C-alpha positions as CSV (number, residue, x, y, z in Angstrom):
1,M,2.2,8.9,-12.6
2,L,4.5,7.2,-10.0
3,Q,7.8,6.3,-11.7
4,L,10.7,4.4,-10.2
5,D,13.9,4.3,-12.2
6,N,16.9,2.1,-11.4
7,L,16.1,2.3,-7.7
8,S,18.7,0.8,-5.3
9,L,18.7,0.4,-1.5
10,K,21.3,-1.0,0.9
11,Y,21.1,-2.2,4.5
12,G,24.8,-1.9,5.4
13,S,26.6,-4.2,2.9
14,F,23.3,-6.0,1.9
15,Q,21.8,-4.9,-1.4
16,A,18.1,-4.9,-0.7
17,L,17.0,-3.4,-4.0
18,N,19.0,-3.6,-7.2
19,G,18.0,-1.4,-10.1
20,V,14.2,-1.5,-9.6
21,S,12.2,0.2,-12.3
22,L,8.4,0.2,-12.4
23,H,5.5,2.6,-12.8
24,A,1.9,3.1,-11.9
25,K,-0.2,5.4,-14.2
26,Q,-2.9,7.6,-12.8
27,G,-5.9,5.5,-11.8
28,E,-4.1,2.1,-12.2
29,L,-4.1,-0.7,-9.7
30,V,-0.7,-2.3,-10.0
31,V,0.3,-5.4,-8.0
32,L,3.8,-6.2,-6.8
33,L,4.1,-10.0,-6.2
34,G,7.0,-11.5,-4.2
35,A,7.8,-13.9,-1.4
36,N,8.9,-12.7,2.1
37,G,12.2,-10.9,1.8
38,A,12.0,-10.3,-1.9
39,G,12.0,-6.5,-1.5
40,K,8.4,-5.5,-1.6
41,S,8.4,-3.6,1.7
42,S,11.9,-2.1,0.9
43,I,10.4,-0.6,-2.2
44,F,7.5,0.9,-0.3
45,L,9.7,2.2,2.6
46,T,12.0,3.8,0.0
47,I,9.1,5.4,-1.9
48,S,7.8,6.7,1.4
49,G,11.2,8.3,2.4
50,I,11.6,6.1,5.5
51,H,14.7,4.5,3.9
52,R,17.0,6.6,1.8
53,A,17.8,5.2,-1.7
54,A,21.3,4.3,-2.5
55,G,20.7,5.3,-6.1
56,G,18.0,5.9,-8.7
57,S,14.9,8.0,-8.8
58,V,11.3,8.0,-7.4
59,R,9.1,10.6,-9.2
60,Y,5.5,11.4,-8.7
61,G,4.3,13.7,-11.5
62,D,7.0,16.4,-11.8
63,K,8.3,15.9,-8.2
64,E,11.4,13.9,-7.2
65,L,10.6,12.1,-4.0
66,V,14.1,10.9,-3.1
67,G,15.5,13.2,-0.5
68,M,12.1,14.4,0.7
69,K,11.0,13.9,4.3
70,P,8.2,11.3,4.7
71,S,5.7,14.0,5.8
72,Q,6.5,15.9,2.6
73,I,5.9,12.8,0.5
74,V,2.5,12.3,2.2
75,A,1.6,16.0,1.6
76,N,2.4,15.4,-2.1
77,G,-0.2,12.6,-2.2
78,V,1.8,9.4,-1.8
79,V,0.6,7.5,1.3
80,Q,1.6,4.1,2.7
81,C,-0.5,1.6,4.6
82,P,2.3,-0.5,6.2
83,E,2.5,-4.3,6.6
84,G,1.3,-5.4,10.0
85,R,-1.1,-2.5,10.4
86,K,1.1,-0.7,13.0
87,L,-1.9,0.6,15.0
88,F,-1.8,2.1,18.5
89,P,-3.9,-0.6,20.3
90,G,-4.8,1.4,23.4
91,M,-6.0,4.4,21.4
92,S,-9.5,4.6,20.1
93,V,-10.3,3.8,16.5
94,Q,-11.1,7.4,15.7
95,K,-7.8,8.7,17.2
96,N,-5.9,6.1,15.2
97,L,-7.6,7.3,12.0
98,M,-7.0,10.9,12.8
99,L,-3.3,10.3,13.0
100,G,-3.4,9.7,9.3
101,A,-4.6,13.3,8.8
102,Y,-1.6,14.9,10.7
103,V,-0.1,16.5,7.6
104,H,-3.5,18.1,7.0
105,R,-4.0,19.2,10.6
106,G,-4.6,22.8,9.5
107,D,-7.7,21.8,7.6
108,T,-10.1,20.5,10.2
109,A,-13.2,20.7,8.0
110,G,-11.4,18.7,5.2
111,S,-10.3,16.0,7.7
112,K,-13.8,15.7,9.0
113,K,-15.1,15.2,5.5
114,V,-12.5,12.5,4.8
115,L,-13.3,10.8,8.1
116,D,-17.0,10.7,7.1
117,E,-15.9,9.1,3.8
118,V,-13.8,6.5,5.7
119,F,-16.8,5.7,7.9
120,A,-18.9,5.3,4.8
121,L,-16.3,2.9,3.3
122,F,-16.1,1.0,6.6
123,P,-19.4,1.4,8.5
124,I,-18.3,-0.9,11.3
125,L,-15.6,1.6,12.2
126,A,-18.2,4.3,12.8
127,E,-19.9,1.9,15.2
128,K,-16.6,1.2,17.0
129,K,-15.0,4.6,16.7
130,D,-14.6,5.0,20.5
131,D,-13.4,1.4,21.1
132,P,-9.6,0.7,21.5
133,A,-8.2,-0.3,18.2
134,G,-6.6,-3.3,19.9
135,S,-10.0,-4.7,20.8
136,L,-11.0,-5.1,17.1
137,S,-10.7,-8.3,15.1
138,G,-7.8,-8.6,12.6
139,G,-10.0,-7.7,9.7
140,Q,-11.4,-4.6,11.5
141,Q,-7.9,-3.6,12.4
142,Q,-6.9,-3.8,8.8
143,M,-9.8,-1.5,8.0
144,V,-8.5,1.0,10.5
145,A,-5.0,0.8,8.9
146,I,-6.4,1.4,5.4
147,G,-8.7,4.1,6.7
148,R,-5.8,5.9,8.4
149,A,-3.9,5.9,5.1
150,M,-7.0,7.3,3.4
151,M,-7.0,10.1,6.0
152,G,-3.8,11.3,4.4
153,R,-5.8,12.0,1.2
154,P,-3.7,9.8,-1.1
155,K,-3.5,10.2,-4.8
156,V,-1.2,7.1,-4.7
157,L,-1.9,4.5,-2.1
158,L,0.8,2.0,-1.2
159,L,-0.7,-1.1,0.4
160,D,1.8,-3.5,1.9
161,E,0.4,-7.0,2.4
162,P,-3.1,-6.1,3.4
163,S,-4.3,-9.7,3.4
164,L,-1.6,-10.9,5.9
165,G,-3.1,-13.0,8.6
166,L,-6.8,-12.6,7.5
167,A,-9.4,-15.3,6.9
168,P,-10.4,-16.0,3.3
169,L,-13.7,-14.3,3.5
170,V,-12.2,-11.2,5.1
171,I,-9.5,-11.2,2.4
172,K,-12.2,-11.1,-0.2
173,Q,-14.0,-8.2,1.5
174,T,-10.7,-6.3,1.9
175,F,-9.8,-6.7,-1.8
176,E,-13.3,-5.5,-2.8
177,V,-12.8,-2.4,-0.8
178,I,-9.3,-1.8,-2.4
179,Q,-10.9,-2.1,-5.8
180,R,-13.6,0.4,-4.8
181,I,-10.9,2.9,-3.6
182,N,-9.1,2.4,-6.9
183,Q,-12.3,2.8,-9.0
184,A,-13.0,6.1,-7.1
185,G,-9.8,7.5,-8.7
186,T,-6.9,6.6,-6.3
187,T,-3.9,5.0,-7.9
188,V,-3.0,1.8,-5.9
189,L,0.3,0.0,-5.7
190,L,-0.4,-3.3,-3.9
191,A,2.3,-5.5,-2.5
192,E,1.0,-9.1,-2.0
193,Q,1.9,-12.7,-1.7
194,N,-1.7,-13.7,-2.3
195,A,-1.4,-13.6,-6.1
196,F,-4.7,-15.2,-6.9
197,A,-6.7,-12.5,-5.0
198,A,-4.5,-9.6,-6.1
199,L,-4.3,-10.4,-9.8
200,K,-8.1,-10.6,-9.9
201,I,-8.4,-6.9,-9.3
202,A,-5.1,-5.7,-10.9
203,H,-4.6,-3.8,-14.1
204,R,-0.9,-4.8,-14.3
205,A,1.6,-6.7,-12.1
206,Y,5.3,-7.0,-11.4
207,V,7.1,-10.0,-9.8
208,I,10.1,-9.2,-7.6
209,E,12.8,-11.7,-6.5
210,S,15.9,-10.9,-4.5
211,G,15.5,-7.1,-4.9
212,R,15.0,-7.2,-8.7
213,I,12.0,-7.0,-11.0
214,V,12.0,-10.3,-12.9
215,M,8.7,-10.3,-14.6
216,E,6.0,-7.8,-15.7
217,G,2.7,-8.3,-17.4
218,D,-1.1,-8.2,-17.4
219,P,-2.9,-10.3,-14.8
220,E,-4.0,-12.9,-17.3
221,S,-0.5,-13.6,-18.6
222,L,0.9,-13.8,-15.1
223,M,-1.9,-16.0,-13.9
224,N,-1.2,-18.4,-16.7
225,N,2.6,-18.3,-16.3
226,D,3.8,-21.7,-14.9
227,E,6.5,-20.1,-12.8
228,V,4.1,-17.6,-11.2
229,R,1.5,-20.3,-10.6
230,R,4.0,-22.6,-8.9
231,A,5.5,-19.9,-6.7
232,Y,2.4,-17.9,-5.7
233,I,-0.8,-19.6,-6.7
234,G,-0.3,-23.4,-6.7
235,A,-0.3,-25.4,-9.9
């Protein structure tokens, strides 16, 4: 289980996260809803070790992640797919994917097996494996970003705004893939503004505002909550 307890983060004098506590059980798909600037990415960057917590705890199983290097956190099975994809546009699709396997670089056979699994998940990437990542459509680039994260062999996958900038049909396809990844056994923590699409595939959800968790519940209760509907779905 991934467990955050009283997690805080500061950017200089700005309190980005203030006492955030949440959890994701093994095999769950948990959604984190919030507007731009609410703190979703800050949570992910702190879990991933990119930003150092000002206080609190991030545990995965019996391991404390706060204080670990990002590469150690990935090696322990917690892998982030960042907002905005962060691809290398001039590099081929396959080379972008293989960057996700860097912490497992000593296991060439294992990485080849995972690469084949990514290509099975996203067949179009197998067709375009030698094309520059920057030549792909937005939806295909998001596939590369998710596939690169899968190359890290996640037990917990952190997905930060995967629907950002995508057409409605592509969003539907992306969320179907995320659900398949979860159903195959990977725990997923999904940060989203697109509440309607995210809650349809979630087991549980949290709402974050101004660096604090303000609501928690099952998808149905949040979908029917007037405040959530007005803020994220549209009444």
